[in-house]
N, C-alpha and C positions, 0 to 999 in steps of 0.2 A: 439202728447202728449200721455204720458203713462197713462193708466187708471188702477185703482185698485178697487177691490171689498172690501167694508167695511161693518161693522156692524153698522147700524145707530140707534141711540136712537130715538124712535118714530115710527109711522106707515107709514112714507114717504108721509104723506099728509101735505106738507109744506105750509107756508104762501106764497101767490103769490106776485110777484113784484108789481102788480097793487094795492094791498091792504096794502103795506108796510108803506105808509105814515100815515095811521090811527094808526098803532101800534107805530110809531115814535112819533106821537102826544101824545099818552097815556103815553109814557116814559118821556115826558117833565116834569120838575119841575113846580110847580104852578107859580113861578115868571116868568118863560119863557113863560107860556101860557098866562100870562097877558099882554105881549107885544102886541101892537096894531095890527100888521099885521101877527103875527105868528099863523097860523091855518093849517088845513090839506091841502088845495089847495096850500098854500104857501110852505109847506114842499115838496109837490110833484113837484112843479115847480122848486125849487132850489136844488133838489137832484143832486149832481154832480157825484156820483158813487154809484153803488150797486153791492155787490159781495157776493155770497154765499160761506161760508167757513165751514170747519168741524173741531171742537175742540176735541182733544183726551181726553178720560176718561177711566180709568181702572175700570171695574165692576167685583166684586167678589161675588160669591155665597158661603156662609159659613154655617156651622152647629155649634150651641152651644150645647155642650154635658154636661148637668147638671146632676151630679151624685145623685142618690136617693137610696142608699143601703137599703135594699136588692133587690130593683127593678132595672130593666135596666135603663140606663141613658135616661133622657128626651132630645129629639133632637128638637131644635128650629132653623128653617132656618132664616138667616139674609142676607141682601144685603148691601155691602159696596162699596163705590166709592172712587177713588183717582184721582184728577185732574193730568193729565200726564205732565203738565207744572209747576204748582206751588207746587204740593204736598198737596194741600188742600184736606181734607178727611173727611168722615163721613158716616153715615148710611142712606140708602134709606128706606122710609116708605113702599113702595110698589115695586113689581117687575116691572121694566120698560118694556114697549113694545118695541120690536126691529124689524128691517127689514134689508135686505141686499140691497146694492146699489152700482152701478159702478160709480165712479167719477174720474175726472182727478187728477193726483197727485199734481198739483199746487193749488188745492182747499183744500188740507189737510194741517193742521198745524202739524208740526213734533213734536212728543212726546220727551220730555227730560228725563222722568222717564220711565225706562224699567221694564220688568216683575220682575226681582229679587228685585229691589228697591221698586216696588209697593207692593210686599209681605211684606216688612218691615213696610210700611205704614199701611197695613191691620192689622198686628199684633199690631201696636200702637192703632188702633181703637178698636180692641178686648180688649186690656188691659185697655185703658183709658175711653172708652165709654160703652162697653157691660158689662165688669166685674164690673163696678160701681154699677150696680143694684143687685149684689149678695153680701150680707153682710158677710156671714160666708165663706163657701168653694167656691172658684172661679171655674167656669166651665172650661172644656177643649174646644178647638176649632179645627175645621176641615175645611180646605179650599177645597171646592168641585170643583169650576171652577173660573178661572181668565181670562178675555179676554179684549182686547182693543176695545172700542166702540167710536163712534164719535157723537158729538152733533152738529146739523146744526145751523149755525148762519148767519144772514144777517149783513154785515158790510156796513154801508152807511155813507155818509157825506152830510151835507147841508151847502152850502156857499152862502151868499148874503152880501149886504152892511150893513144890520142891524142885521144879525144873522148867526153865524157859530157854527156848532156842529157836533160831530161824534156820531154815534149810533151803538150799537151792540144789535141786536134783536134776541131772540131765535126763530128760524124758525118753531118750533113745537107749541109753546104757545103764541108767540107775546110779551113775557115779556122782559124787558131790561136786558141785561147781560153785562152791562158796566164794571164790575169788571174784566171780562175775557179779555177785550180789554186792560186793564192796564197790564196784564201779557205779552201780545204781545209787547206792547210799551216798557216795561221794558227790554225785551230781544232783542229788535230791530229785532224781527222775522218778524213782519208785521208793517210797518209804518202806523199809523193812521193819515192821513193828513187832 
């Protein structure tokens, strides 16, 4: 199998397979937790597959150049992200920690949005989200860096006679990322069975 070096979001201290069932339990809705036998050991016992995949995101470092004549423009750094599958976009509140990692290419989810299209989405964020906070003169924007990063996700399935569910868990934080799984299912890229 071909391996590729990627830029990983996070510090590469991922949630271990052995602890995955605890995060899956946290991701359950209250109504699912109230079922009689659905608990952490149940989830661990009935996990039929677990796969670590990497979801593509474009991360851009930008500068907002707010004019203040006769003074030089004020330079305000901003971080923008664009989901490389859906085009969902927004601003990041902090600079994300990154690391490099070698992974096999079958673990990577292929990006549908490439660099030129990602730049259009970034301009949209600048115009609709950043410029909104400037009442009079809108600032200029400068794209400093744009690179493809990958978010590590655990894709798991629980199957039993009383409970069946697919889980997408962020391998950095343990939070549910169920909405990302819907992007894959919609595109038939990754069947969630």
